[in-house]
C-alpha positions in Angstrom: 42.7 229.8 125.7 42.3 230.0 129.4 42.8 226.3 130.2 46.2 226.2 127.8 47.8 228.5 130.1 46.6 226.4 133.1 48.1 223.5 132.1 51.3 225.3 131.0 51.7 226.7 134.8 50.2 223.1 136.4 53.3 221.8 134.5 56.0 224.2 135.0 55.4 224.5 138.6 55.8 220.4 139.1 59.3 220.9 137.2 60.0 223.6 139.7 59.2 221.9 143.1 61.0 218.7 141.5 64.1 221.3 141.0 64.2 222.9 144.6 64.8 219.6 146.0 68.3 219.7 146.2 70.4 217.9 148.4 74.6 219.8 149.0 77.2 217.8 148.3 79.0 217.2 151.3 82.7 218.1 149.2 83.5 222.0 148.9 85.2 222.8 145.8 88.0 225.4 145.7 86.3 227.5 143.1 84.6 226.1 139.6 86.3 224.4 136.8 87.3 226.9 133.9 84.6 228.1 131.4 82.9 230.8 130.0 79.3 231.5 128.4 78.0 230.7 132.3 75.0 232.1 133.6 75.3 233.7 137.2 72.3 234.6 139.6 71.5 236.4 142.6 70.1 233.8 144.6 66.6 235.7 145.4 66.2 233.2 148.9 69.4 234.1 150.4 71.4 236.6 150.1 74.7 235.9 150.6 74.8 233.4 147.8 75.5 232.9 143.8 74.4 230.6 141.3 76.1 229.6 139.1 75.1 227.1 136.0 76.3 225.4 133.2 78.9 226.7 131.2 81.3 225.7 128.2 85.3 224.6 128.3 87.0 224.9 125.0 90.7 223.4 124.7 91.0 223.8 121.1 91.0 220.1 120.5 87.5 219.4 122.1 84.7 221.3 123.8 82.7 219.5 127.4 79.2 222.1 128.3 78.4 221.4 131.9 75.4 221.1 133.3 76.4 222.0 137.3 75.0 223.8 139.8 77.4 225.5 141.8 76.3 227.8 145.0 79.2 231.0 146.0 78.7 232.3 149.3 80.1 235.4 149.7 80.3 235.7 153.2 82.3 232.3 153.8 84.2 233.0 149.9 83.6 228.9 150.2 81.5 226.8 146.2 79.7 224.7 146.9 78.4 222.1 144.0 74.5 221.1 144.1 73.4 217.8 143.6 70.3 218.4 141.8 67.3 215.6 141.4 66.6 217.3 138.1 68.4 219.9 136.7 68.2 221.6 133.3 70.8 219.2 129.9 74.0 220.6 129.8 74.6 224.4 128.1 76.1 227.8 127.5 75.7 231.3 126.2 71.9 230.8 127.9 70.1 233.0 130.5 69.0 231.7 133.9 65.8 233.2 136.3 64.8 231.6 139.4 61.2 231.3 140.0 59.8 231.5 143.6 56.5 230.6 144.9 
């Protein structure tokens, strides 16, 4: 029904607005910690950036799941961890999609 679809789309818009409110940390990373099954997508808003999210690390004793979002600048070869006000829960073996209005 159209009313339900409109409600879902409005709710998604509010979530997207919160998700895009970011404050880059001043700490630049040499590289992300070791992980597998993270998502890696091109940033459609900045052609020289790649976004990495989530993943997991397993050392045969414990398994750690990540909820961090990292940017890689292709020109400067520099990693930056983003401090997002809202972000997905830790996950791995997932897919990522960046929506922009």
